[in-house]
Structures are given as structure tokens and as C-alpha cells.
N, C-alpha and C positions, 0 to 999 in steps of 0.2 A: 495470583488467580484469575481465573476464565469468565468470560462475561458472555450475553450475547444483548445487541439493542436492533429495535426494527426501527430502521432509517428508511422513509421513501418506501414501501414496499421488499425492502431487503433486509433479511434477518443477519446482520453482521456480527461476527467476530470477533472480540479484543481481548487481551491480556492486560492488567492493571497491576501495578505493585510497587513498591516503593511511597516516600512521603515528600512532601517540599512543594515547588513551584510546578508544573504542571510541563510533558513532552512530550509529544506525541510522534512518535517513530512509527516510518512508512519504511515497510521492506522493500527490497529487490521486486521485479517482475519474474512472474514463474514460481516464487517461491512464497514461501509465509514468515512469521513472526520467529520462526526458529533460526531463521538464519542471520539474527543479531547473533549468538552463541552468548557467549560469556560478556560481552560489550552490556546486556541489560541489566546484571547484576551491578556493574558497574555505574552504570545511566542511576537506576533505581536508588543505589544509596545516597544519591543526594536530590532527586527530582521524584514527582509522583508521576511515574511511567505509564503511556500508555500505547498497546501496540494492534491497533485496527489492520485484519486482516479484509484486504480491496476485494469486492467480487470478482468471484469466478477463481479465488487463491484461498490455499488455505483451507479453514474450518465454513469460511464465506460460501454461500451458492453462486454459482454462476447464470445470471438473472438479469436481463438488458444486457444494452451497450456495454461493452468493453472499450472505453474511448479513454484518455487522459481527461477531456473536459467532465467526463461523469465522475470520473472517480474522486477527481478535486471536488465536485459537488460534494458527492458521498465524503470527503475530508470533511467539508464544511460544515455540513450535515454530522456528521460524527462530534467535531468541537462543539457546536453551538447544545447540541443533547447529552452530550456524556460528561465531555468538560468541564461547559459552560462558561467557560471565560478565555481571554487568550492565554495562548500557549506558547512554548516552541516549539520548532518542528522542523523537525529531521528528518533526511529521504534518500536513500541509496537506490542509485539506478534508475529504473522506471520511480521508484518511489520519490527520488529526487526530481522528476519532472511534477509527477501530480504533488509536491511539494511548493515549487514555483508555482503553479498555477493557481494553486491555492490561497499563497501568500499575495499574487497578483489581483486576484480576485477580490481576496478581504482582508486586507493589510491591518485591519482594527483587529485579527484573530490571531494574528503572527506576533508575537513579541521578539524571537529570535529564529532564523532560518539557517540550515543549516544542509546543505545538497550537495552529495558525496556521486561521483562518478555518474552524473546525470547526462546524458546525451542530449547536448543545446546548440542551438547556433541562429546567431542573430539574423537569419533569413528563414528560422522554424526548423523542423524536423528534417534533419536528411537521412533519407531511405536507405543509400545505401549502408548507412552507420552499423544496422543491425541487418541480415540478410534473410528475409519473413519466410524466405524457401527453405531456410534450414529445418530442423527437427530438434526440439529440446533432447537435450541427453537422457536416456533411460532413466540415472537418479533422479534427473528432475519429474519424470512420470510416476516413478516410486514414491518419493516425497510427499507430490499432489494425492497420489491414492490413499497415504496413510490418513491422511486427514480431512479429505475433501469430502464432503457431503453429495455429490456429485458421481463421487468414485471412479478409478484410478482409467476409465474406460470410456472418459467424457470426451470426445475427440476437439471440443471447440479451443480445450487447453492449449491444443500444439501451436505454435509456429504457423505454418502454414495454417491453419484456423482462423487464427489473429485479424481482424481487419486491420488494414494501415493506417495510422496514426494519420490527422491532416492536420 
């Protein structure tokens, strides 16, 4: 089931399905909750699964800063407002970074943490891990345009337009 919630002035889209203990799944960067594919049905057979789409991703508009710090703050707000209790938190790629930051800042909201394919280093972000000069592939632009309230022509979405994480 699809929903929207207002979080600090941001109309955030999320999917919800299943029953049981809560699980919040954070999608990779430059894509949306559809990236979870068939995994979502498996997780939802055991958990009450939430799939919020972060600002500038999927059905959620591009409003304000697009940083890992802000997306972690958005995730805290989502857990507090929608889930309403501590949850399992799963993140993939950029979602893993957001999940880690969320858990570090608010360990009281995270009962279990799964970080899959996140770019992390003990000294912080490694700029050479992803070359921000590269443009996202055409299929990613197309997928973005299919659901984004900002439309496919929204240029900030492209890698060269994103600010470098700090």
C-alpha cells in the first residue's frame, strides 16, 4: 500500500506491507523502492515493512539539501512519525550510509541494522569511490521520470548536479 507523510515540510512517499515487527528498508541512491523487487515480498511475509523514498528519489520531491546528514534526519523523522517505535533498519548502497548515520545518531530507534554495499571508510567518505563527474545511466533517468513529481527533466538528479558528500 502506498502512502505519503509530511515530514518537516517534505511530502515523503512510502510503501507499507506485511505484519509483524517493523522493518524500514532504505533504497540505493538514484533509484526508488522498486529496487527491492521480489525481496520486498519475502521481507513482508515476516515483517511490517516500510519503504520510504528519500528526498529527490522516486515519488518524493527534491526539496532542500540532498545530503546524507539530511536524509538521516528525514529517516529519524520517518521512524518517529510513521513507525512509532524502534525498528529494524536495512539500507542498500547510499541507503546503507543513511541507515548507519541514523543508527549512530539515534540508536534508541534501531533494534537491528543491516548495511548492504555501503561506501564507508574509517576516515569518512572517499570521493574517488564514485566519480561525481559521471552521469547516471539512461535507464536510471527513465526510472526516475516514471514516478518523480519533479519530472524526468529535473536536472539536479544527475550525479554532476549533486553536492559532494562531506
